[in-house]
C-alpha positions in Angstrom: -8.6 19.1 -16.0 -10.7 21.8 -17.7 -12.7 24.1 -15.5 -16.3 22.9 -15.3 -15.4 19.5 -16.6 -17.8 16.9 -15.1 -16.3 13.9 -13.4 -18.2 11.1 -11.8 -17.7 8.7 -8.9 -19.8 6.1 -7.1 -20.9 5.7 -3.5 -19.7 2.4 -2.1 -21.7 0.1 0.1 -19.9 1.7 3.1 -21.0 5.2 2.0 -17.5 6.1 0.7 -16.9 8.3 -2.3 -13.5 8.4 -4.1 -12.7 11.9 -5.3 -11.1 11.8 -8.7 -7.3 12.2 -8.7 -7.6 15.4 -10.8 -9.7 17.1 -8.1 -7.5 15.9 -5.2 -4.4 17.1 -7.0 -5.9 20.5 -8.0 -7.1 21.1 -4.4 -3.9 19.5 -2.8 -6.1 17.2 -0.8 -3.7 14.5 0.2 -4.6 11.4 2.1 -5.8 12.3 5.6 -7.1 15.8 4.6 -10.1 16.5 6.8 -13.1 17.9 4.9 -16.3 19.6 6.1 -19.4 18.3 4.4 -22.3 20.7 3.9 -25.7 19.5 2.6 -27.0 22.1 0.2 -30.2 22.4 -1.7 -28.5 21.7 -5.0 -26.0 19.1 -3.8 -23.2 18.5 -1.3 -20.3 20.9 -0.7 -16.9 19.6 0.4 -14.3 22.0 1.7 -11.2 21.7 3.9 -11.8 21.7 7.6 -10.3 24.6 9.5 -6.9 23.7 11.1 -8.0 25.4 14.4 -11.3 25.8 16.1 -12.9 29.2 15.7 -12.2 31.5 18.6 -13.4 34.9 19.8 -11.0 37.6 21.1 -12.4 37.1 24.6 -11.4 33.4 24.5 -7.7 34.2 24.0 -7.3 37.8 25.3 -4.8 37.9 28.1 -3.6 34.3 27.7 0.0 35.5 27.5 -0.3 37.8 30.5 2.5 40.3 31.0 3.3 42.0 34.3 5.5 45.0 34.3 5.6 48.4 32.7 4.1 48.6 29.2 6.6 48.6 26.3 6.7 51.4 23.9 6.3 50.9 20.1 10.0 51.8 19.8 11.0 49.2 22.4 9.0 46.5 20.6 10.4 47.5 17.2 13.9 47.3 18.6 13.3 43.9 20.1 11.9 42.6 16.8 15.0 44.0 15.0 17.3 42.4 17.5 15.7 39.0 17.1 15.8 39.3 13.3 19.6 40.0 13.5 20.1 37.1 15.9 18.3 34.7 13.5 20.2 36.0 10.5 23.5 35.1 12.3 22.4 31.6 13.2 
């Protein structure tokens, strides 16, 4: 499908619209893909719905509470390296 090529579709009696296969394939919108519909002055915009609800840092800060002495950067780096080596062995 060439960029800017115009494709057409029809609204059914149930209000359904079938997106042309070329668009679905290009966007990788398989059956079941959730789309956000935005009404714009010049038309309607469809875009993939976010996989997760938007959050703010205050919503999630501290959700994995840790009690104990704070780890140093070196200790964290060592733990990450140890886990990487363990996964490489498996």
